[in-house]
C-alpha positions as CSV (number, residue, x, y, z in Angstrom):
1,X,129.5,138.2,132.7
2,X,127.6,137.3,129.4
3,X,127.8,133.6,128.0
4,X,129.7,133.3,125.0
5,X,127.7,130.3,123.4
6,X,129.7,131.1,120.0
7,X,132.6,129.1,121.6
8,X,131.1,126.1,120.6
9,X,130.2,127.2,117.2
10,X,133.5,128.4,116.3
11,X,134.3,125.4,113.6
12,X,132.8,122.5,112.0
13,X,134.4,119.9,114.1
14,X,133.0,121.6,117.5
15,X,129.7,122.2,115.7
16,X,129.7,118.4,114.7
17,X,130.6,117.6,118.5
18,X,127.8,119.3,120.2
19,X,124.8,118.7,117.7
20,X,122.3,117.6,119.5
21,X,119.8,116.1,116.5
22,X,121.2,113.6,114.1
23,X,119.9,112.5,111.1
24,X,120.8,109.3,109.8
25,X,120.2,107.0,106.9
26,X,118.2,104.4,108.8
27,X,115.7,107.4,109.9
28,X,114.0,107.1,106.3
29,X,111.2,105.0,105.2
30,X,110.9,105.6,101.1
31,X,107.6,105.4,99.5
32,X,106.8,103.4,96.1
33,X,103.9,103.1,94.2
34,X,103.3,99.8,91.9
35,X,101.4,99.3,89.1
36,X,100.4,96.6,86.7
37,X,102.2,95.7,83.6
38,X,106.0,95.5,82.6
39,X,108.7,98.2,81.8
40,X,106.1,100.7,83.4
41,X,107.9,103.7,84.9
42,X,106.0,107.1,84.7
43,X,107.1,110.3,86.4
44,X,104.7,112.3,88.1
45,X,104.2,115.4,87.0
46,X,103.2,117.4,90.2
47,X,106.1,115.2,92.2
48,X,109.3,115.4,90.0
49,X,111.6,112.3,90.9
50,X,108.6,110.2,92.0
51,X,107.1,107.1,89.6
52,X,104.5,104.9,89.3
53,X,106.3,101.7,88.6
54,X,105.6,98.1,87.4
55,X,107.0,95.4,89.6
56,X,110.1,95.0,87.5
57,X,111.3,98.4,88.2
58,X,110.2,98.3,91.7
59,X,112.5,95.7,92.0
60,X,115.1,97.6,90.3
61,X,114.5,100.6,92.7
62,X,114.5,98.4,96.0
63,X,118.1,97.3,94.7
64,X,119.1,101.2,94.7
65,X,117.4,101.8,98.1
66,X,119.3,98.9,99.8
67,X,122.8,100.2,98.0
68,X,121.8,103.7,99.6
69,X,121.8,101.9,103.0
70,X,117.8,102.8,103.4
71,X,116.3,99.9,105.3
72,X,112.9,100.2,104.6
73,X,110.0,101.3,102.2
74,X,106.3,101.6,102.2
75,X,104.5,100.0,99.2
76,X,101.4,101.6,97.9
77,X,99.5,99.6,95.3
78,X,97.5,101.0,92.1
79,X,95.7,98.3,90.5
80,X,94.2,98.6,87.1
81,X,90.9,97.4,88.1
82,X,89.0,99.1,90.8
83,X,85.5,98.7,92.4
84,X,83.1,99.9,95.1
85,X,85.0,97.5,97.7
86,X,88.5,97.4,96.4
87,X,88.5,93.7,95.7
88,X,92.2,93.7,94.8
89,X,93.2,94.7,98.1
90,X,91.4,91.5,99.1
91,X,93.1,89.1,97.0
92,X,95.9,87.0,97.9
93,X,96.9,87.2,94.1
94,X,96.3,90.9,94.1
95,X,98.8,93.5,92.8
96,X,100.0,94.3,96.6
97,X,100.2,90.7,97.6
98,X,102.5,89.6,94.4
99,X,104.6,92.8,94.9
100,X,105.5,92.2,98.4
101,X,106.3,88.4,97.8
102,X,108.4,89.2,94.9
103,X,110.5,91.8,97.1
104,X,110.8,89.9,99.8
105,X,112.1,87.0,97.8
106,X,114.6,89.3,96.2
107,X,115.3,91.6,99.1
108,X,114.8,89.5,102.4
109,X,116.4,92.1,104.4
110,X,114.5,95.1,103.2
111,X,111.9,96.2,105.7
112,X,108.7,96.1,103.6
113,X,106.0,98.4,105.3
114,X,102.5,98.3,103.5
115,X,99.9,100.8,103.4
116,X,96.6,99.3,104.5
117,X,93.6,101.2,103.0
118,X,91.1,101.1,100.2
119,X,91.4,104.5,98.5
120,X,93.7,103.5,95.9
121,X,91.7,100.2,95.3
122,X,88.0,101.6,94.9
123,X,86.6,103.3,92.0
124,X,85.2,106.0,94.4
125,X,88.4,106.8,95.9
126,X,87.3,106.7,99.7
127,X,89.0,104.7,102.2
128,X,86.6,102.0,102.7
129,X,82.9,101.1,102.0
130,X,80.6,103.6,101.4
131,X,77.8,104.8,103.7
132,X,75.5,106.4,101.1
133,X,72.9,107.4,103.3
134,X,75.3,110.0,105.3
135,X,77.6,110.0,102.4
136,X,80.8,109.2,104.2
137,X,82.5,105.9,104.9
138,X,80.9,102.9,106.8
139,X,83.3,102.7,109.8
140,X,82.6,99.0,110.8
141,X,82.1,97.6,107.6
142,X,85.0,98.9,106.8
143,X,86.9,97.6,109.7
144,X,85.8,94.0,108.5
145,X,87.3,94.4,105.1
146,X,90.4,95.9,106.7
147,X,91.2,92.9,108.6
148,X,91.0,90.8,105.6
149,X,93.2,93.0,103.9
150,X,95.8,93.0,106.6
151,X,96.0,89.2,106.6
152,X,96.6,89.5,102.9
153,X,99.5,91.4,103.3
154,X,100.6,89.4,106.2
155,X,100.3,86.1,104.1
156,X,102.4,87.9,101.4
157,X,105.2,88.6,103.8
158,X,104.8,92.1,104.9
159,X,107.2,93.1,107.6
160,X,104.8,95.7,109.2
161,X,101.3,96.8,108.4
162,X,100.3,100.7,108.2
163,X,96.7,101.2,108.3
164,X,95.9,104.6,106.9
165,X,92.3,105.3,106.7
166,X,91.5,106.8,109.9
167,X,88.6,104.5,110.8
168,X,87.8,104.0,114.4
169,X,88.8,101.2,116.2
170,X,91.2,100.0,113.6
171,X,94.3,99.1,115.5
172,X,92.3,97.0,118.0
173,X,90.4,95.2,114.8
174,X,93.7,94.5,113.0
175,X,95.8,93.2,116.1
176,X,93.1,90.7,116.8
177,X,92.7,89.4,113.5
178,X,96.5,89.3,113.1
179,X,97.1,87.6,116.4
180,X,94.2,84.9,115.8
181,X,96.0,84.1,112.4
182,X,99.1,83.8,114.1
183,X,100.8,86.8,113.1
184,X,101.2,87.9,116.7
185,X,104.9,89.5,116.0
186,X,103.6,91.6,113.1
187,X,103.9,95.1,114.0
188,X,101.3,97.9,113.3
189,X,102.3,101.4,112.5
190,X,99.2,103.5,113.1
191,X,98.3,106.5,110.8
192,X,97.3,107.4,114.6
193,X,97.1,111.5,113.8
194,X,96.2,112.0,110.0
195,X,95.0,115.3,109.2
196,X,92.3,116.3,106.5
197,X,95.3,118.1,104.9
198,X,95.7,120.2,101.5
199,X,99.1,119.0,101.4
200,X,98.2,115.5,100.0
201,X,97.3,116.9,96.6
202,X,100.2,115.2,94.8
203,X,99.9,112.0,96.6
204,X,96.6,111.7,94.8
205,X,97.9,112.2,91.3
206,X,100.4,109.4,91.9
207,X,98.0,107.1,93.6
208,X,95.2,107.8,91.6
209,X,93.3,107.8,94.8
210,X,91.2,111.5,94.6
211,X,87.8,111.0,96.0
212,X,85.1,111.1,93.0
213,X,82.6,112.9,95.3
214,X,83.0,115.0,98.7
215,X,86.2,114.8,100.7
216,X,87.7,112.6,103.6
217,X,86.9,115.5,106.4
218,X,84.3,113.1,108.2
219,X,87.3,110.7,109.2
220,X,90.4,112.2,108.9
221,X,91.3,115.1,111.7
222,X,90.4,118.6,111.7
223,X,93.7,120.5,111.2
224,X,92.7,123.1,114.0
225,X,92.6,120.6,116.8
226,X,95.5,120.0,119.2
227,X,94.0,118.0,121.8
228,X,91.8,115.4,119.5
229,X,94.9,114.8,117.7
230,X,96.7,113.5,120.8
231,X,94.0,111.8,121.9
232,X,94.2,109.9,118.5
233,X,97.3,108.8,119.2
234,X,96.8,107.6,122.4
235,X,94.0,105.8,121.6
236,X,95.9,103.8,119.0
237,X,98.5,103.1,121.6
238,X,96.0,101.8,123.9
239,X,94.6,99.6,121.3
240,X,98.0,97.8,120.7
241,X,99.7,100.0,117.9
242,X,103.5,99.6,117.8
243,X,104.5,102.8,116.4
244,X,102.5,106.0,115.8
245,X,102.6,108.3,113.3
246,X,101.9,112.2,112.8
247,X,100.5,113.1,108.9
248,X,101.7,115.5,107.7
249,X,104.7,116.7,109.1
250,X,105.9,120.2,108.5
251,X,102.6,122.2,109.6
252,X,102.1,120.0,112.3
253,X,105.5,119.6,114.2
254,X,104.0,121.0,117.2
255,X,102.0,117.9,117.2
256,X,104.7,115.8,116.7
257,X,106.5,116.9,119.8
258,X,102.9,117.1,121.7
259,X,102.8,113.2,120.9
260,X,106.2,112.3,121.5
261,X,106.0,113.9,125.1
262,X,103.1,111.6,125.9
263,X,104.1,108.1,124.8
264,X,107.2,106.0,124.8
265,X,106.3,104.2,121.4
266,X,108.4,105.1,118.8
267,X,106.9,108.1,116.5
268,X,107.1,108.2,112.5
269,X,106.3,111.8,110.7
270,X,105.0,111.5,106.9
271,X,106.8,114.0,104.9
272,X,103.9,114.4,102.4
273,X,103.7,114.6,98.8
274,X,102.8,118.5,99.1
275,X,105.9,119.4,101.3
276,X,107.9,117.8,98.6
277,X,106.5,119.3,95.9
278,X,107.0,122.8,97.2
279,X,110.9,122.4,97.5
280,X,110.9,120.6,94.1
281,X,108.8,123.9,92.5
282,X,111.2,126.2,94.3
283,X,114.4,124.4,93.2
284,X,113.0,124.4,89.6
285,X,112.6,128.2,90.1
286,X,115.9,128.3,91.3
287,X,115.1,130.6,94.4
288,X,116.3,128.0,96.9
289,X,119.7,126.0,97.8
290,X,117.5,122.8,97.5
291,X,119.9,120.3,99.3
292,X,120.6,122.5,102.2
293,X,116.6,123.4,102.7
294,X,115.7,120.0,102.1
295,X,118.4,118.5,105.1
296,X,117.0,121.4,107.3
297,X,113.6,120.2,106.8
298,X,114.1,116.7,107.5
299,X,116.3,117.8,110.7
300,X,113.4,120.0,111.7
301,X,111.2,116.6,111.7
302,X,113.5,114.6,113.5
303,X,114.3,117.5,116.2
304,X,110.7,117.7,116.5
305,X,110.6,114.3,118.2
306,X,110.2,112.0,114.9
307,X,112.2,108.6,115.2
308,X,111.4,108.0,111.6
309,X,110.6,109.7,108.7
310,X,108.5,108.8,105.6
311,X,110.0,111.0,102.9
312,X,110.1,111.2,99.0
313,X,113.5,112.8,99.5
314,X,114.9,109.7,101.2
315,X,117.4,108.4,98.2
316,X,118.3,112.1,97.9
317,X,118.9,112.7,101.5
318,X,121.1,109.2,101.8
319,X,123.1,110.0,98.9
320,X,124.3,113.7,101.3
321,X,124.5,111.7,104.4
322,X,126.9,108.7,103.0
323,X,129.1,111.8,101.3
């Protein structure tokens, strides 16, 4: 006798009762991009609904985020003055530090994750100090300034630090610096498996972080490599990461599952700008049911094994989930 699996699909209530994967507002981390000035809210052409905002508008956005039940943001700073070493990122009165202090003062319960990298702060757009002789980033010199940047974020009141530069040894370096400075309880969310992906294009529009020469393939991961990707995350776990991450999400759901199967740490997936922009373009063209496809996409990321999802869809999805 054949199984009648359709018995448990016969009506919405039964389908709800046996659903295996549950998506919740608490799963989302919402990216925000702060710039200098006042009254600034510039929509990014390649990412409808995503804005560069001055701090006054960032605070308004945080109020909306909290009202929707979203518990966390990830904050990116885009200073007006950039230089070869990303000096603004190393300044306790720099843009990101001032912004974190203001957000935490007004929204003490909102979890503020800070992106820790130099691509938004350098005039060359790479993720650290350049090794001009080899045309890439100097790994160990960048570790030194990354530790300084982490302490700037910690002193400002960040709830979690997320280093995204893919430097070897970054987690061990940051953990040591934070612990020695007394920030032993400040968690690190590692961009532990970050691929050199073409899906990042729109992000570079909003973050103004496109490299002025070359690319990032000498430090970000080869999209073809599965075993190396797993090793990257396990290395970060061994160095003291509290949360691991796979970025991007959709073209790498196999990696999300592989990493999840090999660690007991929480796992985040970054539903990146290109993934968001594709759905928005299809919505504008009228060729998809945007809301259904958005929720299906987010559910697929959760089903693959992600515990948390960084996504530009967070506010839209939260409104649907809250009814």
